[in-house]
N, C-alpha and C positions, 0 to 999 in steps of 0.2 A: 725686233718685236714680233714681226711676222713669224720668224723662225721659232721663237719661244711658244707662240700660240699653237703652231702646228705640232710642235713636240709635245705640248701639254695635252692637246686633243688626241694625238696619237697614243699617248700613255693611257688616257681615259678610255679610249676605244679598246685598247689592249686589255685593260682591267675588266671592262664590261664583257669582252669575249671570254676571258678566263672565268669570270663569274658564271656566265651562261654555261660554259663547259662543265664547271663544278656542279651546277644545279642539275644538268643533264646526267652527270655521272651518279649523283645522289639518287635521282629518280630510277636510274637503271639498277642501282644497288638495291633499292627498296623492292623493285619488281622482281629481281632475282631471289631475294629473301622470301618474298611472298610465294614465288613458284616452288621454292624448296619446302615450304610448309604444306603444300598440297600433297595429298596422298597420290602416288603415281598411278595414273589411269590412262589406258590406251584410248586412242581416238575411236569414237563410236561406242563407248562403254555402255551407253544407255539406249542403244538402238533396240535391244530386245526387251520385251515386257518381262515382269517378274515371273509370269507363268511360263514363258518360253525359256527363261534361264533355268527354272527349276526342272523342266523336262530334259534339257541338255545335261545339267549336272547329275540328275538321276541316272541317265544313260551312261555317263562317263564314270560315275562312282561305282556303278554295277560292274563295269569293266575292271576297275581297280580291285574290287572284292574278288572277282573271278580270278584275276591274276594271282592274288594272294592264296588262292586255293580254297576259298570258302564256298560252302554249299548253299547256293542262293535259292534252293527249293525248301530249305529248312524254315519252319514257321517263325523262328526267332530272327531270321536274317532276310527273308524275302522282301520285306517292306523297308529295310534299312536304307537303300538308295533314295527312296522317296522321302523318308524322314530327314536324311542328311541334306538333301536339296532344299527342302523347306526351311530347315534350320539355318543353312547358309544364307539364303536370300532374304528371308523374312525376319530372322532373329539376329544371329551373332554378327552378320555382316550388313545389316540393314543401314548402317551409317554410311555406306558407300553411295547410297542414293540421295542426292540433294533434296529430293522431294520429302524425305523424312527429317529434314532439319527442323528442330522445334521452333515454333513461333514464340517470340519473347514478349513478355508483358513487363512494361516499365510503368512506374508510378512516380508522381511528384514527391519529392522529399519535403513534404509539408511540415515535418517536425524540425527541419533544418539539422538533421543528425549529421554531425561532421566527423565523427570518430570512425575508426576502422570497423568494417563489418566482416565477420569471418563465418564461413560455412565449412565445417570440418567433418571428417569421417564419411565422405561421399563414396558410396560403394562403386568400385571400378572393376569391370570385367572386359577384357580385350583379348586379342590373339596376336602372338608374335608373327610377323610377316616372314620370318626366316624359316620357321618350322611348323607354322600353323598350330601351335600349342598355346594353351591359355596363359594370359597375364591377369593376375587378380590382386587387388589391394585396395587402397584408399586414396582419394584425392581431397585436398584441402584448398579452399579458395578464400582470398581476402581482397577487399577493395574499399576505396573511399568514394562516396557518392559525388557525382558532379551534376547536381540538380535533379537527378532521377535515381530511383532505386529499382532493383529487379525483383520479381517474384522469386522467393527462395527456391521453390521447386524447379524453376527454370535453370538454376545453377546445376542441379543434379542432371537435368535433361541435356544440358550442353555437354557435360562430362560423358554422359551415356552415348550421345550421338557420335562424338569423335572417337569413343572407345570401340564402338561396334563396327569395326573394320580391321583388317590386318594392319598392325601398327609396329612402330618402334617407340619406346617410351619417351625418348627425347622429343620426337616430333609431336606426339600426343600432347605433351605438356605445353609446347609452344602453340599448338593449334587451339587449345582451350584458352590460353592467355590472349591470343590474337582475337578470338571471337568475343571474349569478354570486353576487351578494349574497344572493339567495334560497336558492340551494342550499348555499352555504358558510356561511350564517348569520353573516356578518360584513360590515361596511362597508369593511373594509380591502382595497379592490379598485381596480385601475387597468386601463383599456382604452385602447389607442392604435391608431389605424388610419391608414395611409398608402395612398391608393388613386388610381388613374387612372380617369377617367370618359370613356367613348367618346362621350358626348354633347358633350364639350368637344373631343375629339380628332378625331372623324370628321364633325362637322357644326358649324354656327354658326361660332364663332371659329377652330376647327381648330388648336388649340395642343397639339401632341403631347407636350410635355415637362412640362406642368402637372399636378401631383398635388395631392390634397386631404388635409389632415391634420385628424383630429378626435380628441378625447380625453375621458375621463371619469375623474376622480380623486375618491376619497372616503376617509374614515377617515384612516389614517396617511399616505396618499399626498397629503393636503393639506399635510403638513409639507414644507418646501422641501428639506431634505436627503434625505428618503425619495424624494420625486419625482425629484430629481436622480439618485439611485442607480438608480432604475428606468429613466430616460431613457438613462443611460449603458449600462445592461445591454442594452437593446434595440438600441443602436447598436453593440454589440460593443466598447465602449471599456474 
């Protein structure tokens, strides 16, 4: 009897240890996935103020233009380094700064609306991180409310925030989806992006008609009928 008790307890302890290991592995896997979703940033990326960054970019971009052989005394070119620096920091790459992350407004779902909500044709402008050429197209978002609904314009602002940085479209899609799941506190989220890449259109293969489609479906959107309803909605069918 004593032997059986010891064997049973040993088995239970072993199972508990294995379970704890599996939980730890799952946590590490989630952490690795979260890290992969982050835009690659060096340590100390925000030590400089925007004004300091613009001064340094202006100086270095002037060097690039000079190396290219452009006449920086020309009226049309002399202020280009300053314009580019401002554009980089305050406009097209402003999404790199967490301080620019949009505040999100949530409202009680007092009408108990339980159907899919779709915001389609959200303007998307980003930049390919491989060649620093534009990505442009449309994002479409769907979700099922979990007690709260989001202000519609905030969906556009979330897309804009994650787009305004050097990007790859796959990561952009997943970043938008992850943020929506976080703020809405639901996994019932769909994100679909159809975009053109100037690095394909204006250089290399130079195929102007090719677009890239990426999507992220989770929760109820993993069900075939729900996903089909969403895809029909964004295509206006």
